[in-house]
N, C-alpha and C positions, 0 to 999 in steps of 0.2 A: 674606699677606692682599693680596686684590685692591684695587686703588686705586679710590678714589671716582671716579664719572664726573660730569663737569660739563656736558658739551655733547651736543646732538642732532646729527643728521647735517646738518641744514640750517644749524646754526651754523657747522659746519666748512666747508660749501660757501659759505655767505656770506662767511666770513672769507677764504677762498682767492681768492674773486672780486675782492677788493681788489687783487690783483696784475694784474688786467686794466688797472685804472686806472694802477697803477705802471708797467707795460710800454708802455701807450699812450704815456707820456712816454719811458721810458728806452730801449725798442727802437727807437722812432722816431728819437730823438735820436742814439743810438749807431750806428745803421745808415746813417743818410742825411744827417746834418748836414754831413759833410765833403764829399760829393759835391755836396750842394746848394750849399754855400759856394764850392766851387772851379768847378764846371762851370756853375752857373746865375748866381751873383752875381759870379763871377770874381775871387774873393779867392785870395790866395797861400797855399798849404796851410802853409807854414813859419811865416807870420805868424799864421795861424789856430791852429796849434800852440802858438805863443808866448803868445797871448792866453789859451788854455786853460790853460796852465801857470801864468801869472800869476794867473789867477782862483783857483787852488788856495790861494794866500795868504790870500784872504778866507775860505776853507772851514775854515782851520786849527783854530778853537776851536768853530765852530758845532755840530759833532756832539756833543761832550761838553756843550756849553751847553744844547742842546735836550734831550738825554737827562737832564741834571739838572733842567731846567724840567718835564719830564714826571713825574719822581719827585716833585717838589714840588707838583704841581697837584692841587687838590681841586675837584671839581665834580659836578653831578648825572650827567653823563656819564661820570665816572671821571677817570683820569689821562691816558690816552693818546688816547682817542677824540675829544676837542675838537681836539687838535693834528692828527690825521689828517684830520678833517672840513675844518677851515678852512685848512689848509695847502695843501690841493689846489687851492683857488680861485686861488692864486698861481701853482701849477704850471701850470694851464691857460692863464693869460694869458701868462706868460712863454714857454710853449711856442710859442704863436702868434707871439709877438713874434720869436722866433728864426728862425722860417721866413717872416718878413715883413719882411725887410731892405729899406728904401725904396730903390727903384732911382734915384729922383732925388737921393738923397744922394751926396756925394764919397765917395772911398775911405776916407778918414780917419774920416768920420762913420759909414760902414757898419761899419767895424771897431769903433767905439765902441759902436754900437748893439747888435752881437752881444755884445761883452764885458759890458756892462751886463745885458742880458737873460739871457745864460748865467750870469752870476754870481749874480744873484738867483734863478734857478731852482735851482741847485745849492746855493748856501751857505745859502739861507733856506727857500724853500717845500718843495722835495724833501726837504731834511733834516728839517723838522718832520714832514711827512707820513710818510716812510719809517720813521724811528726809532719813531714812535708805532705805526705798523702793525706793525712787527716786535715791539715790546714787548708788544703784546696776547697773543702766545703765552704769556708768563709771568703775564698779568693776568687771563685769563679762565678758566684751569684750572690745577690743580697736579698733574694727571694725566699722567705722562710719556708714555705711549703717545698720549694726545689730543693732545700737542704735536707728536709725530712725524707724526700724521695731518693736523694743521693745516698742517704744513710741506709735506706731500706735496700737499694740495690747493692750497696756495698756488702751488707750483712748476708744478703741472700747468697751472693758469690762466696762470701767467707765460710758460711755454714755448709753450703754445697761441696766446697773444696775440702772442708774438714771431714765431711761425711765420706766423700770419695778417698781420701787419704787413710782415714781409719778403717775403712772397708777392705781396701785392697792392698794395703802395704804389707801385711803378713805374707799374703799369697805371692805378692810381687818379689819379696825377698827370697822366698823358697824358690820361686821360678827363675831367679837370677843366680841361683846356685847355692843359696843359704849361706850362713855364717857370715864372717866379716865381709867377704867379697860381695855377697848379696846385698848386704846393707850399703856399702859404698856404691855400687852400681845404681841402686834405687835413689840414692842421694844425688848422684850426678844427673839422673833423668829429671828429678824434681827441679834441681837448680836451673837447668836449661829451660824448662818449662816457665819457671818463675821469670827468668830474664826476657823470654819473649813476651809474656803477658804484661809485665811491669812496662816495658817500652811501649806497648800499644796503648796502655792505660794513659801514660804520660802524654802521648800524642792526641788523646781523644778529647781533651778539653784545652781551653785557653783561658789564662788568668785575666782578670779585668785590670785596667790600668789603675795605677796610683790615684789618679785624679778622679776616676769614677768611684773607686772604693772610698775616697774621702768625702764625696758629695753628701752622703747622709750625715756625716760627722759635722760638717759646716752648717748643713741644713738645721741641725739641733742647736746650733748656737755655739759650737766649739771652734777653737783654733785648728789650724793644720796640725797634722801629726807632729809630735814632738820626738826627737831622738832620745834614746835612753840606753844606759849600759846593762850589763848582766846583773848587778847587785840590784838597780832599779827594777828590772824585770821581775826579779825574784820577790821583791817586796811587793810589787803589784799583785802578784799571784797569791801570796800568802794572806794579803789583805782582803782577797775575795773569798768569802766563806763558801760560795758555791763551788768554786774551784776546788777548795779542800774536800768538800763533800763529794765532788766527781771523782777526785783521785782516790778517796777512800773506797768508794763503790767499785771504781775500776780494778783497784788492787785486790779487793775481796773477790771480784768475779774471777780474776785470774787465779787466785789461790784455790777458788771453787773448781774451776776448770782443771787445775793440776791435780786435784783430788779425784775428780771424775775420770781423768785419764789414768789413774791408777786402777781403774776398772780392768786394764789388761792382767793385772796381778790377781784381781779379784775373781775375773772369769776363769783364769788358769788354775788357781789353787783352791777357790771356794766352790765355784760352780763346775769346775773340771772340764771346761771347754773354752779354750782361748778364743774360738771363733764367734763366740757370743759378744766379744767386744764389738765387732762390726755391726751386729744386730741391734745393740744398745745405741750405737752411733746413729742408726736410722731412727730409733725411738726419740733421740735428742733432736736431731737436725731437721727431720721433716716438719715437725711442729713449730720449730723456730722459723723455718722458711715460710711456713703457712702464716704465722703471725706477722712476719715482715711484710708479706704481701698486702695485708689489710691495715698495717699501722698507718699509712698516710691518710687513708679515709677516716679512720678511727680518730686521729688527731684532729682532722677537720670537724667531725661530728661532735666531739666533746670539747671543741674550742680550746685546744691546748694539749700539752703533753704530760702535765703533772698527774691528772687522775688516771689516765691510761697507764702510765708508768707504776704507779703506786698500787692500783687494783690488780694489775697483771702480776706484780711480784707477791702480792698477797696470795694469789693463786698458786704461783710458783712455789711458795713456802709450804702450803698446804699439800701440794704434790709431792714435794721432797719428804714431808713427814710420812705420807702414805707409802713412799718407796721404802723407808725404814721398816715399817710395819710388814710389808710384803717381803722384804729381805729375810726377816726372822721367821716368817711363815714358810719361807723356801719356795715361794711361787715366782717363777720367772715370768710368766704371763702377766701377773699383777705388777710386777717391778717395771716390766716394759710400758704398761698401760700408765702408770703414775709417773713414770719418767717423762712420758710424752706430755702429761698434764702440766708438769713443772716447766717444762721447756716452752710450752704454749704461753704460759704466763710471763716467762722471762723475756720473750721475743720483742714485745713493743719497745723496751728500753734499748735493745741492741739496735733497732731500726731508727730511733730518734735521737740516740745518744749525741751524735755530732751536732744535731740542731741545738740540743741542750748546751753543749759546749759553746756554740756560737752565741747563744743568749747569755751565757756566762761571760763571754768576751764583751758582749754589748753592756753588761753590767759594769764591767771595769770602765768602759768608755763613759758611761753615764754618771759613774761615781768619781772618776779620776781624770777624765778627759784624756786618757791615752789609749792608743790602739795597740793591742798585744795579741793579735789574732794568731800569729805562728807560735809564740811562746805559750798561748793559753792551750794549744793543742798538745803541749808537752805532756799533759796528764794522760794521753792515750799510750805513748811510749813509756812513761814512767809506770803506768799501771801494768802493761804487758811485761816489762823487764822485772820491776820490783815484785809485783804479784806472781807473775809466772815463775820467776827465778826463786822466790821465797817458798812458793807453793811446791815446786820440785825439791827444794832443799829440804823442807819440812818432811816431804814423803820419804826421801832418803834417810833421813834421821829416824824417823818412825819405823821404817823398814828394818834398819840396822838395830835399833832397840828391841825390836820384837823377835830377833834371832834369825832373820831371813838369810837364806843361803842360796845364791843364784845358780850354783852347780848342783844342788840336790833336786831329786825329783819330787819330793814332798816337803812340806814346810811344818815346823813344830805348831802346836796348838796356840802358842802365844802370838805367832805370826798371823794365824787365821783370825784370832780375835782383833788384832790390830787392823786387818784388812776390812772388817765389818765397821771399825770406827772411822777409818779414812774414806771408804767409799759410801757409807750410809749416813753416819752421824755428823761429820764435819760439814759436807755440803748442805745439810738442812739448817745447821746452825748459822752458817754464813748467809743463806738465803734470808733468814729471819732478820739478821743484822742489817742487811741491804735494804730490806722493806722498811726499817726503822729510819734509815737515813733518808730514803726517798720521800718519806713522809714530811721531811723538812725542806725538800728541794724544789720550791716553788719559785723558780727565778723568772718565769714569764710574767707572773702577777706582780713581782717586786719591780721588775723593769717598767711595767705599764704604770704603776703608781708613781715611779720617779719621773717618767715623761710627763704624766698629768699635773704632777706638782712643780715640775721644773725645779726640783731640788736635787742636791747630792746627798748621798747617803755616806755615812763614815765608814 
């Protein structure tokens, strides 16, 4: 029997546009914060990396905390939309603060300014906004195909925004006067754009009532939703092996992205042309967008997400291996070609990931008879913060260890070798590990077996 439909095309597009706002923050921060701090503010990359790592201690419980808060929220707007709406105001303010480190401050005060702004952005405001945004996938529809479509729209907007930001930011900073004032102006522009788009996205969808959300649960023979605290929520997540796998993949993906974003250094000091960073962004994001467009139909054709995700990442790993070979050959055209192949393979997982998480939440219901939709989506924020922050921190430490000097026109040979490792070898290794994890992540089949047997798994 065909599943009930809940959304119109404009609901899906409106929801997806929310990742324009998310990536105005994330793509700008992850791609350019390090080079802004090292080459404009004059900070030491190793110290910046250590501050980012220290910031993660403050992030430790906020993901599960905000996920649990969303699950407990009751308002006219629903559970998730209020957190998505109001959380972004803080995102906008702290984003500008990060790219507005006062030049009049001493170095210690500058480091403190960055640390406080970065921690508030990641541990509080981005967490509340991003978990709420991701949780909407499970709160506005119960149709599995619509969830895949929402994920595809979301990441089409995400990668389009990343492409635009990575392509125009360097030029925009120069057009705004360059230096510290140029970065600050661009940050303000991005923050305002994000605020507007995030608000429109919040207004484009409506959450289902708690009664309608619980219909499927009671139909499966379960009791109405039980209330639970933060500790219980954490235990429910840890007991779900698929949640742990998704967290692992998400964290690795963000470290991967952080290393790819070090391409701005690779293009500047290895290929001797910083403008190539924008060109490589096209080679990554256009194939990703193309893959996302076809993901819903491929999921339907292959009767699920498991085979598509696994085979896609196998292709992605092969592509990254060929990028390594092309890099040592010194062929930019071949690097661009194989970068595109890798991105094409990685695209389907990006498109159906939210639907996989929804299935992961269903697994908890089938095995524990508790609904943890909002808490389950904490893996998205956890992955972005822990993976992205750790990736940026590692990049800073590796740059510092290699002898990098942001004030120097040329870098030592030790730094050049390190840039090869960071931009070529580490992404390939991460892609291989993700492929291995995805080979074990057949949550859809597991859920079907549980439903068929009417049994609970441990």
